[in-house]
N, C-alpha and C positions, 0 to 999 in steps of 0.2 A: 628289305632285310632287317626291319627294326626288331623283329621277334628273335632272331638269331642274336644280334647285339644284346639284346635284353637277357637272352638265356646265357649268354657268356659273362654278363655282368653279376649273374647270382653266384654265391658262394657255394661250396661244395656241400656245407650243411642245409642251405636252402635247396640245393638239388635233391639230397636225400629226403628231404621233407617232402617235396614234390612227389617222389617214388612212393613213399610210405602213403600219403594220401592215395594214390592211384592203386595201390596194392589192395587196400582195405583193411579191415580191423585184424582179422586172424592171422593173415601172412605178416602183417606190420608185427603182431605181437610175437610170432616166431622170430623175426629178424631181430626184435629188440632182444630177445633171450640170447642172440648169438653175439650180442654187441657188449663192448666194455661201458661201464657207467660213464667214463669221461666223453666216449663217443656219442653217447645219448644225451649228455648234456649241452652238446654242441648244436644240436639240431633245434631250432627255432620252435618253441612250443606253440605259437601262434599259428605256425604254418601247418602244424598237424590238425588244427581245428578250424582253419579258414583259409580259402585260397585268395584272400583279399589283396595280397602282395602281388597276385598275378595280373591284377587288373590294370 
């Protein structure tokens, strides 16, 4: 159950970044267009370009 515990320890912003990575570039861009600037700033930028924190 380690993965469940690791998932639960992620912040909402980290979970959003994972979703955006899974969606791909175009859907992610459409999602960003619907978000407020403050919401976008909360998403870890490194997570959008690398899945290294998932290792």
